[in-house]
N, C-alpha and C positions, 0 to 999 in steps of 0.2 A: 692064289694070292692076288692075281690080277683082278679077279672078281671083286674082292673087297675094296680095292682101290677105285674101281669104277663106281661102286655104290656110294662111296664117300664123296666123290666129286659130283655125282648126281644129286645127292642130298644137299650139299652146300649150294648148288646152283638153284635148287628149289627154294631154299630158305631166303636167299637174297631178295627175290622179287616180293616176298611177303613183307619184309621189313620196309621196303620202299612204299608199299601200299599203306602200311601203318603210318609212315612218316607223311605220306600224302594226305591221309585222313587227318592227322594232327594239324597240318598246314591249313586244310580246308576248314577245320573247326576254329582255328585261330582267326582266319579271315572272317568267318561268320560272326565271331565274337567281336572283332574290331569294327565291323560294319554296323553293329547295333549302337544306338545313341546312348550315351552315358548321361544320366540325369545330373543336373547341377546340384552341388551340395549347398547347404544354407550359407556357409562362408562365402562361396563363390557368388551366390545371389546377392549377399550383402555388399561384397566388394564391387560387383557390377553396378548396383544402385548407387553406392558412394562415388564411384568414378563418374557415373552419369550426372549426378548432382554437382560434383566438383566441376565438370566440364561446362555445365549450364551456367553455374555461378561465374566461372572465368569468362565465358562468352558475354554475359551481361556486363561484367566489370569492364571488359575490353570496349564494348560499345559505349558505355558511360564515359570511359577515359577518353575515347576519341571525340565524343561530343564536347566534353569539357575543354579538351585541347583546341577544338575548332572555335569555341567561344572565346577562349583566351587569345587566340591569334587574331580573331576579329577585333577584340578590344585593343590589341597592340596596333593593328592597322588604323583604327579610329584615332588613337592617341598620336600616331605618327602623322596622320593627315592634319590633325589640329595643330601639331607642332609646325608643320610646313606652312600652314596659314599664318600663324603668329610670326614666323620667320619672315615671310614675304611682307607682312604688314610693317615689321620693324625696318626692313630694307627700304620700303616706300617712305616711312617716316624719316629715316636718316637722310634720304635724298631730299625731302622737303626741307628739313633743317638746313642742309647744306645749301640749298637754293635760297632760302630765306636769309641766311646769314652771310651770303656772299658780299664781298666788298663793293662790287659794282651796283648791286641792289641797294645797299646802304647809302652809297653816294647819290644814287638817283632819288631816294626818299629825302635825303638832306637837301638836295637841290630843289625838290618840289616844295619844301617847307622853308625855303630861303635860309638855310643854315650854311655856315662856312666851316671849313676844316682848318684847324690850327695845329701846326706841327708840334708845338711844345706840349700839347695836351694828349698826344698819342702815347699809349703804353702797350707793350706787347704782353699778352697773357697766354701762358701755355696750359694746355689741358692736363 
């Protein structure tokens, strides 16, 4: 009876390494299959082309948008510069008006033309 038990344990010990070899072979085959290049399907090719075209169109649109933005900012700067010129001219003209209408200047002109100031003819006018 001990003989039979020894044979059974020897047989199971022999069978286990054979299964590992089969498993190892399956793993090697799977690795070989995974290393091979898988060809693109028609759908994948169409999607890649569509994505490429969409990317190109968006890049062109972005460049165009930035160019238009730069032009608009340039126009805004030009208008702002023109506004500053007009404002400075207005300030200069107001100063001239103020100098020309000063009472001391008017009195000097009246004196040069032999005019006299009569107090009953003076009226105050508010703006």
